[in-house]
N, C-alpha and C positions, 0 to 999 in steps of 0.2 A: 325657874325663873328665867334662864336664858331663852329657853324656847319661848316663853310668853314675851319677853322683850323682843325676839326676833320677829315674832307675829306682830306685835304692837307697831313695830318700826315700818313693817310691811303694808298694814292697814293705814298708817298715816301717809305713806307714800301715795297709794291709791287715792286718798281724800285728797291730797295736795294736787294730784293730777286733774282730777274732777273738777275741783274748784278753779283750778288755773285755766283749764279749757272754757269752762262756762264763763267766767268772769271776762276773758279776754275776747270770746265770740261776741258778747254783749257789748263791749268797748267798741268792737269793730262795726257792729250794727250802728250804734249812737254815733262813732266818727263819720260813718258814711251818710246817715241821715242829715247830720248836722255840716258836713262838707269840712270836716276837720281832718286833713291828711296825716297831721301830726301825730294824732291820737291813734289812727288806724295803723300808722308805721310802728309805733311804740308796741301795740297790741300784737302785730304780726310778729315782731322780734321776740315779744316775751313767748309766744307759741313756739318759735323756732327753739328758744331756750328749753322750753319743757319737752319738747321732741328728743332733743340731746340727753336730757335727763332721763326721759324713759327708755332710751336706748341703752343709757348705763344700767339703769334698773333690771332692764330685760337680761343683761348679760348676768347681773348679780342672781337673776333666777338659776343659773348654771352651777351656782355655788353651793350645791347641796351636798357635798362630801362630809365626811365624818368630822373633820377637825378644820373646814374651810372657814367658820366664822371666828376661829382663833387668832391671835397674836402670831408673829412668824419671827423666826431667826434666819438671818441671810449671812452666809459666809462666803467670802471673795477670796480666792487664791490666784497668784500671778502664776503662769505658767513658765516655761524654758525660755529663757531669752534675755534675762538679767534686767538691766534698767528700763528696756522697752515694754517688756511685759509688767513689770512692777508699775510703770506709769500708767499702762491701760488698766491694771488692776483698780487704781486710784480713781481713774475716770469712770469706771463701772461704779465704784463705790459712791461717788458723787451723784451719778445719774439715778441710781435707786433711791438715795436720801432726797433727791430733788423729786422724784416721783411721788415718795411718802409725803413729802411737805405739800404737794399739789392736792393730795387726798386728805389732808388735814390729819395724818397719823402722826404718832409721836415716834422719835427715833432715838435709842440710847445705844452707845458704842459699849460693847461687851469686851471686845479684845482687837488688837491691832499691832503689826509690826512694820515698821518702816523699812522701805526700801535702803539699799547701801547709797545710792545717790539720789535718787527721785522715786516718787510714789510710795507703794506698800507691798510687802511679800504677801500679807494677809490681813484680813480683818473681819470680825463678826459683830454685826447689828442685831438689834430687836427692834421690830417695827410693830408698834401698838395701835390696833385700831379694829373695827369691825370688819370681818371678811378679809385680813390682811394676808392670812396664809392662802386663803382661796384665790385672791388676786395673782398672788406671787408664786404658786407651786409650779406653773409651767415655765418658769424662769431658770430652773436648774438645768445646767449643762456647761458647754465650752461656748465662748464668745470670741470671735476672731475679728482683729482690727487690722485694716491695711491703710497705712497712711506714708507721707514723706516724715521721717524720723527727725524731731528736732533734736535729737543728740547725736546725728550723724553729720559730721562736718562736710559730706560729699553730697548731703542731701538726696540720699538713696530711698527708696521706697522699701518699707519693712513690713512684715507681717507678724502680730503679735497675737499670744493667746492668754486668755484668763478664764477661770471657772467661778460659776455661782452655784451656792447650794442652799437650797430653802426647806426648813423643816418647821412644823408648828410647836408653838408653846402649849405644853400639855398643863390641864389644871387639876385640881383636886378630884374630880370626879373619875380621872382615868387613873388606873391602878397599874404600875409598872414596878416589877420586882428586880432588883439588882442584888447580885451577890458581892459584898465587899471582897471576897477573895479573888474575884475576877477582875479587880481595880487596880491600875497603876498610877499612884499620883505624885505628881512632880511640882515642885515650888521653884519659881524663878523670880526675876527682878522685872518689874514693869517696864515697858518702853513707851517712848512718846517723843513729841516734838519740843518738849520742854513746859515750864509752868506748873500747872496743877497736874499736869500727866506723869512728872518726874517722881519716882518712888526709891526710897532709899533702902526698904526691906524686900525680902523676897516673899511678897504679898500674893503674887500672881499665882494663879492654878492651872495645872493641866491633868486631866484624867484621861487615861486610856483603858477602855473597855476590852480587856486582852482578847476574850472569844470571838467579837466581831471585828475587832480593829478600830472602833470607833474612837476619834480623839476630839476632845473639847477643851477650851481654854477659856479663861476668865481673868481680866485684870481691872474690871470697872472701878472696883472698891478698894480702899486701902486698908481693909481688914481681910486676912487670909480667911477667915472663917466664913464671911459673906461671900468671897470670891468662890470658895469651895462649895457652899449652898446653891450658888448661881450656877456654877460648872455642873453640879448635879442635876439641875433643873435641865440644864442643856443636853446633857447625855440622856435623860429620860426622853427628852422631845426627840433626840436623834433616832433613838431605839424605837420609839413610837411611829416616827415618819418611815423608818425602815419596814416596819410591819405593815404600814398603810400602803407602800410600795409594793410590798408582796402580795397584798390583796388585790391591788389594782392591776397588777401584772397576770395574775391568775383570771382575773375578770376580761382582760382584754387580750388575751393570749392570741386571739384570731384577728385582732384588728390591725390591718396594713399600716395604719397612722402611728401605731404605738411605737415610741423610740426610747431605747433604753437610756437611763440617766447615769452619766459617768464621765470622767475624764477621756477625752478622746472622741466623743460624741458631739459635735459641734451642732448648734442649734442656730446661731444667728451670725451673720456677716455684718459688720462695719465698714464700708469702703469711703474714705476720705480722699483717695488719689487712686487712679487718675480721674475718677467721676466720684459723684457724690450719690451714696446708694445705702441704705439700710435693709436686709433682706432676712426674713425668717425662713430658714431652710426646710422646716416641717409644714408650714401652711402656705407659703408664696406670698404671705404679707409683705409688702415693701413700700419705702418711701424715699424720696429724694432729700428731705428736709433732715439731714443728719444732724445739725445744729440742735433742732428741737427734741431729738431723740436722746441726745446725749445731755440734755438739759431735763430729761424726765418724762417726756411725752410718749408713755410706753403703752397707754391703753388699748391703742388699735391691735397691736401684736398680742397682747395678753388675751384680748376679747377673741381673736383668730384662733389662739391656742386653745382656749376654753371651749370655744364651739367644736374644734375638732376632735377634743378629747371626749366630748359629750356625744358627739353625732357620728364619731367613728370615721371622720372622712375631713379633708382640709380644702375648703374652696380657695381659691386665688382671691386674694385682697391687695388693695392699696391703701396705705396708710395716709 
């Protein structure tokens, strides 16, 4: 059913482009024949919009991986540096939330830990939408921020690091066996800013898969049983992603553009001082519109990374 639905979406997209091009070309011809410049202008703008849609659709053809069509989990972790990195982690969480909203994806908070003074220590969100994992999978890695610190009374420039980790939500068609003896399960009290997030019982769940060292946590529900079920689903997703990563590394062992995913492997720099620049260190994609990027305009970077991953090389690009 999923494959049929995906093919149906692709067929409808092609027909949409065909109809849009034909109708707007006819409008341009009519407008020119009648001397109506306004009609011609509107039709030309509609064609430009179709071109932008077509470029996005072209990138989505790169999303042919085994789990690319699935929903995604996104983890954010603050690096060393206390308040600075925790504030940066919160900025990253907002950036990806805004990106998801731009794509009409749904976002659900699964787990988070507030920072001591500001920001967050860590957070996990689930992003629900077609191709969510396919779009986000190249975002795993360390993100570096350079700015004048709002927490430094001397207004000095600081460098902060936070990491993002993306893995796919697995469905019932994927069988993953986990031995209960390999699990360490901890309960703790949910944390939050107040209001509905405050919980007076130890309903939050943290599960550690001892052999692999994978740790997942969930505090989205008030019920410990529901949080445990969700955490188990997250653990299966992490283990599945690890297996996908092994397969990809084996398939791309000779590719020079391949970058290991993990703490200490920086993928992108966000420089706010002394100049404005966001640059992807894997593809060379860059932009000086830092405010737009931090507000969720990430497609240009994701497209370049996807193209580099599929093509085995990275062309210089400007967002």
